[in-house]
C-alpha positions as CSV (number, residue, x, y, z in Angstrom):
1,M,-122.7,126.0,119.5
2,I,-121.8,127.4,115.8
3,A,-120.2,124.2,115.1
4,L,-122.7,122.0,116.3
5,K,-125.1,123.9,114.1
6,C,-123.1,123.8,111.0
7,Y,-122.5,120.1,111.4
8,T,-126.5,119.8,112.0
9,F,-127.1,121.5,108.6
10,V,-124.5,119.4,106.5
11,K,-126.1,116.4,107.7
12,E,-129.6,117.4,106.8
13,I,-128.4,118.6,103.4
14,K,-126.8,115.4,102.6
15,I,-130.3,113.5,104.0
16,M,-131.9,115.8,101.6
17,Y,-130.0,114.7,98.8
18,R,-129.6,111.1,99.2
19,K,-129.9,108.7,96.4
20,K,-133.0,106.5,96.2
21,V,-133.1,103.1,96.5
22,G,-135.3,100.6,95.1
23,V,-135.4,97.3,97.4
24,V,-137.6,94.9,95.3
25,C,-138.8,91.8,96.2
26,G,-141.9,89.1,95.6
27,G,-142.3,88.0,92.3
28,Y,-143.9,85.4,90.4
29,S,-142.2,82.0,91.9
30,S,-142.5,79.8,94.8
31,E,-139.8,81.9,96.2
32,Y,-142.1,84.6,96.7
33,E,-142.5,84.6,100.6
34,I,-138.7,83.8,101.0
35,S,-137.9,86.8,98.5
36,L,-140.4,89.1,100.9
37,Q,-138.3,88.3,104.3
38,S,-135.0,89.2,102.1
39,G,-136.5,92.3,101.0
40,K,-137.7,93.4,104.4
41,N,-134.3,92.7,106.3
42,V,-132.2,94.4,103.3
43,F,-134.8,97.2,103.8
44,S,-134.1,97.5,107.7
45,M,-130.4,97.4,107.5
46,I,-130.0,99.9,105.0
47,D,-128.1,103.3,106.1
48,R,-130.7,105.7,106.5
49,E,-128.2,108.4,106.3
50,K,-126.6,107.6,103.5
51,W,-130.1,106.3,101.2
52,E,-133.5,107.1,100.9
53,V,-135.1,103.4,100.8
54,F,-138.2,102.5,99.5
55,Y,-139.8,99.0,100.0
56,I,-140.9,97.5,96.6
57,V,-143.4,94.3,96.0
58,L,-143.9,92.9,92.8
59,T,-146.7,90.4,92.6
60,K,-149.0,89.3,89.3
61,E,-152.0,91.3,90.7
62,S,-150.0,94.9,91.5
63,W,-146.5,96.4,91.8
64,T,-146.9,98.7,94.6
65,A,-143.8,100.7,97.0
66,K,-143.8,101.9,100.8
67,D,-141.2,104.4,102.4
68,D,-140.2,104.9,105.8
69,S,-143.6,106.7,106.3
70,S,-145.5,104.0,105.3
71,N,-146.8,106.3,101.9
72,V,-147.7,103.9,99.5
73,Y,-146.9,103.9,95.5
74,N,-147.7,102.4,92.1
75,V,-145.0,101.4,90.0
76,S,-144.8,101.9,86.8
77,K,-144.3,99.0,84.7
78,G,-143.2,101.3,81.9
79,D,-140.5,103.4,83.5
80,F,-140.3,102.0,87.2
81,S,-141.5,105.3,88.5
82,L,-143.1,105.5,92.2
83,N,-146.4,107.3,91.8
84,R,-149.0,108.5,94.7
85,S,-151.4,111.4,94.1
86,D,-149.4,114.1,91.8
87,I,-145.9,112.6,93.0
88,S,-143.6,110.7,91.0
89,I,-140.1,109.5,92.0
90,K,-137.7,108.4,90.0
91,I,-135.0,105.5,91.7
92,D,-131.8,105.8,91.7
93,L,-130.7,102.4,92.5
94,I,-132.1,98.8,92.7
95,F,-131.4,96.4,95.1
96,N,-132.7,93.4,93.7
97,L,-133.8,90.7,96.1
98,I,-136.5,88.5,94.0
99,H,-135.6,84.9,93.9
100,G,-136.7,82.9,90.8
101,S,-139.2,84.2,87.9
102,L,-139.1,88.1,87.6
103,G,-135.9,88.9,89.1
104,E,-133.8,86.0,88.6
105,N,-134.3,85.0,85.6
106,G,-133.5,88.2,83.8
107,Q,-136.5,89.5,82.9
108,L,-136.3,92.9,85.2
109,S,-133.0,93.1,84.5
110,A,-133.5,93.6,80.7
111,L,-136.4,96.3,82.1
112,W,-133.8,97.9,84.0
113,E,-131.2,97.7,81.2
114,L,-133.3,99.8,78.9
115,L,-134.1,102.5,81.5
116,E,-130.3,102.5,82.6
117,I,-131.0,102.0,86.6
118,P,-128.2,100.3,88.1
119,F,-129.0,97.3,90.1
120,S,-127.1,95.0,92.4
121,S,-127.7,91.6,90.4
122,C,-126.3,90.3,87.4
123,S,-127.1,91.5,83.5
124,S,-130.3,90.0,82.0
125,Y,-128.7,87.3,79.9
126,N,-126.3,86.0,82.9
127,A,-129.1,86.1,85.0
128,A,-131.3,83.7,82.8
129,L,-128.1,81.3,82.4
130,T,-127.3,80.9,86.1
131,L,-131.1,80.5,86.9
132,N,-130.8,77.6,83.9
133,K,-129.1,74.8,85.8
134,R,-128.7,72.7,82.6
135,D,-127.0,75.4,80.5
136,C,-124.7,76.7,83.1
137,L,-123.8,73.6,84.2
138,S,-123.0,73.0,80.6
139,V,-120.8,76.1,79.9
140,L,-118.9,75.2,83.3
141,R,-118.0,71.8,82.6
142,E,-116.7,73.3,79.0
143,W,-114.2,75.1,81.5
144,N,-113.5,72.1,83.4
145,I,-115.6,72.4,86.8
146,P,-116.5,69.2,87.8
147,T,-120.2,68.3,88.1
148,A,-122.7,65.7,88.6
149,K,-123.7,63.1,86.0
150,H,-126.9,64.4,84.6
151,Y,-129.9,63.7,82.3
152,T,-132.1,66.2,81.1
153,L,-135.8,65.5,80.7
154,D,-138.6,68.2,79.1
155,K,-142.1,68.1,80.0
156,G,-143.9,65.8,77.1
157,D,-140.6,63.9,76.1
158,D,-140.6,59.9,76.1
159,L,-139.4,58.7,79.7
160,D,-137.6,55.5,80.5
161,P,-136.8,55.2,83.9
162,K,-133.9,52.4,82.8
163,I,-132.5,55.0,80.6
164,I,-132.4,57.6,83.3
165,I,-131.1,54.9,85.7
166,D,-128.3,53.6,83.6
167,C,-127.3,57.3,83.0
168,V,-127.1,58.7,86.5
169,G,-127.2,55.8,89.2
170,L,-129.2,55.4,92.4
171,P,-129.9,57.5,94.6
172,C,-130.2,60.6,92.4
173,F,-131.6,63.9,92.4
174,V,-134.6,64.9,90.4
175,K,-134.4,68.7,90.1
176,A,-136.8,71.4,88.5
177,N,-134.4,73.1,85.8
178,R,-135.1,76.6,86.6
179,S,-135.9,76.9,90.5
180,G,-134.6,78.0,93.7
181,S,-135.1,77.6,97.5
182,S,-135.2,73.5,97.0
183,F,-138.6,73.8,95.4
184,G,-139.0,70.9,92.9
185,V,-135.9,69.1,94.5
186,Y,-136.5,65.3,94.8
187,K,-134.1,62.9,96.1
188,V,-134.5,58.9,94.6
189,Y,-133.8,56.0,96.2
190,K,-135.6,53.6,94.2
191,K,-136.9,53.0,90.4
192,D,-140.2,53.1,91.3
193,D,-140.2,56.1,93.2
194,L,-138.6,57.9,90.0
195,I,-141.9,58.5,87.8
196,Y,-143.9,60.0,91.0
197,S,-140.5,62.6,91.6
198,I,-140.5,63.5,88.0
199,E,-144.2,64.5,88.2
200,K,-144.1,66.0,91.2
201,A,-141.2,68.2,89.9
202,F,-142.5,69.1,86.5
203,E,-145.4,70.9,89.0
204,E,-142.5,73.4,89.2
205,D,-140.9,73.7,85.7
206,T,-141.2,72.2,82.7
207,Q,-137.7,71.7,82.5
208,L,-135.6,69.0,84.7
209,I,-132.3,68.1,85.4
210,I,-131.7,64.8,86.5
211,E,-128.5,64.4,88.5
212,S,-126.3,61.6,90.2
213,Y,-125.9,61.6,94.0
214,L,-122.7,62.9,95.4
215,E,-121.4,61.9,98.4
216,G,-119.2,64.2,100.7
217,R,-119.0,67.6,102.3
218,E,-121.1,70.5,100.9
219,V,-120.0,73.8,101.2
220,S,-121.7,77.3,100.5
221,V,-119.1,79.9,98.9
222,G,-120.1,83.4,98.8
223,V,-118.4,85.6,96.1
224,V,-119.1,89.7,95.8
225,K,-117.6,92.6,94.1
226,I,-116.6,95.6,96.5
227,D,-114.0,98.4,95.4
228,N,-114.2,97.0,91.6
229,E,-112.3,93.7,93.2
230,V,-113.8,89.9,93.7
231,F,-114.0,89.2,96.8
232,V,-114.7,85.2,98.1
233,L,-116.6,85.8,101.8
234,P,-115.7,82.7,104.6
235,V,-117.1,79.6,103.2
236,T,-119.8,78.1,105.1
237,E,-120.2,74.2,105.4
238,I,-123.8,72.9,105.4
239,I,-124.7,69.7,107.4
240,S,-128.5,69.3,107.0
241,E,-130.5,67.1,109.8
242,N,-132.5,65.9,106.5
243,D,-131.9,63.7,103.8
244,F,-130.2,66.9,101.8
245,F,-130.4,70.3,102.0
246,D,-133.9,71.2,101.5
247,F,-136.5,73.6,102.3
248,S,-136.7,73.2,105.9
249,A,-132.9,72.9,106.5
250,K,-132.6,76.0,104.9
251,Y,-135.3,78.4,106.3
252,E,-136.7,76.1,109.4
253,G,-133.4,75.5,111.2
254,K,-133.2,72.0,110.2
255,S,-129.1,72.4,109.3
256,N,-126.1,72.9,111.4
257,E,-124.3,75.6,109.0
258,I,-120.6,76.3,110.3
259,T,-118.9,79.5,109.2
260,P,-116.4,79.9,108.7
261,A,-116.1,76.1,107.1
262,K,-113.6,73.9,109.1
263,I,-111.5,72.6,105.9
264,S,-108.0,72.5,104.8
265,N,-106.2,75.3,103.4
266,R,-105.8,73.3,100.5
267,W,-109.9,73.0,100.0
268,M,-110.1,76.7,100.9
269,N,-107.5,77.5,98.0
270,D,-109.6,75.4,95.1
271,L,-112.6,77.0,96.4
272,N,-111.6,80.2,95.9
273,Q,-109.6,79.7,92.6
274,I,-112.9,78.6,91.3
275,S,-115.4,80.9,92.5
276,K,-113.2,83.5,91.2
277,K,-113.2,82.2,88.0
278,I,-116.6,81.5,87.6
279,Y,-117.3,85.0,88.9
280,S,-115.0,86.5,86.2
281,K,-115.4,84.3,83.5
282,L,-119.5,84.2,83.8
283,G,-119.2,88.1,83.9
284,L,-121.4,88.1,87.1
285,K,-122.4,90.9,89.1
286,G,-123.4,91.7,92.9
287,I,-123.5,89.0,95.5
288,I,-123.4,85.5,94.1
289,R,-123.7,82.2,96.1
290,S,-122.3,78.8,95.1
291,E,-123.0,75.5,96.2
292,F,-120.0,72.9,96.0
293,I,-119.8,69.0,97.2
294,F,-116.3,67.4,97.9
295,V,-115.8,64.3,96.3
296,N,-112.2,62.8,96.3
297,E,-110.9,66.0,97.3
298,T,-112.4,67.7,94.4
299,P,-114.9,70.5,94.7
300,H,-118.2,69.6,92.4
301,I,-120.4,72.6,91.7
302,L,-124.2,72.2,92.1
303,E,-125.7,75.4,91.3
304,I,-125.0,79.6,91.0
305,N,-127.3,81.7,93.1
306,S,-127.5,84.8,91.3
307,V,-130.0,86.5,93.6
308,P,-129.2,84.7,96.9
309,G,-131.2,84.8,100.3
310,M,-130.7,87.4,102.5
311,T,-133.1,86.9,105.6
312,K,-131.6,87.1,108.8
313,K,-131.3,83.1,108.7
314,S,-129.6,83.3,105.1
315,I,-126.0,82.2,104.5
316,I,-124.9,85.5,103.2
317,P,-125.4,87.2,106.2
318,Q,-123.6,85.0,108.2
319,Q,-120.6,84.9,106.2
320,V,-120.7,88.7,106.3
321,N,-120.7,88.6,110.3
322,A,-118.1,86.0,110.1
323,L,-116.1,88.6,107.7
324,G,-116.3,91.1,110.9
325,M,-118.0,93.3,108.9
326,D,-121.3,95.2,109.8
327,F,-124.3,94.1,107.8
328,S,-125.1,97.7,107.0
329,E,-121.8,98.5,105.9
330,F,-121.4,95.8,103.9
331,L,-124.8,96.9,102.1
332,N,-123.4,100.1,101.7
333,K,-120.5,98.9,99.8
334,I,-122.8,97.0,97.2
335,L,-124.9,100.0,96.7
336,I,-121.9,102.2,95.8
337,Q,-120.3,99.2,93.9
338,T,-124.1,98.9,91.8
339,E,-123.8,102.9,91.4
340,R,-120.4,102.7,90.0
341,S,-121.6,100.2,87.7
342,K,-123.7,103.1,85.6
343,N,-120.3,104.7,84.7
């Protein structure tokens, strides 16, 4: 009985002194709803015996937080503290799950860096770089990492469909340069459809990248640093029921995602080497997911996601499950690694 009381007392002490984790989601982009789903999933799965967790939602109108007792706090834009009545709570760690604007473009990272609050995603500079497809792919090409042929276009530039098609061919992809979840992405088969697709993509971003169509098998590779070691998660092959891996394929069940992918050891080794190289040379942090298409046995990179989806249907949770690791334990390891990054 005495041993049981001692155990209970020690457990209560540990819970009392848990580090405070802010699971941050929402944001200002078209990916707002997906970010909320990612945030809710991660918030529900973090071990409460190890961490005290707050669900933080950022919108243009308000920054608010909730705890497990449904208490509501205002989030300070100055020091990111949580405030309610005469209570002010300092967050110890951030689990960043804002996709797109504010969370994935480096803006919030810069604030957290100034405040010296450890956060799960990469630095402000690298966040801005990876979200900008054009700039990031330019850097990767310098390292001899294969990509699609490309053409860049800004709103207001002279538009000549013939020049674009001569560069990238048909079919091609018109993509919003700084967007995710396939928002602002259009596959173009005919010259007559090119201008319309460009106009639609400009509704998402003022910068576009137009790429040649790559025909081959598409895979998604998750990379994470755990215990100070860069680790590649089991690879996922993506077989879309739609014309490409668009929004409905990603989030509405219109794709077959096979994890682990049934690919050769050679392909797996190539993906491991390239993914670790990108993670290390770009100075990335936290959970990264990159997309590749194999063309003539060679992986061509499409993009890098520095804040990948973490919904129940997302690829990273599938890869963690294929690894044989409990998702809560995976999140715990990410938080421990995030905490270490402050030192």
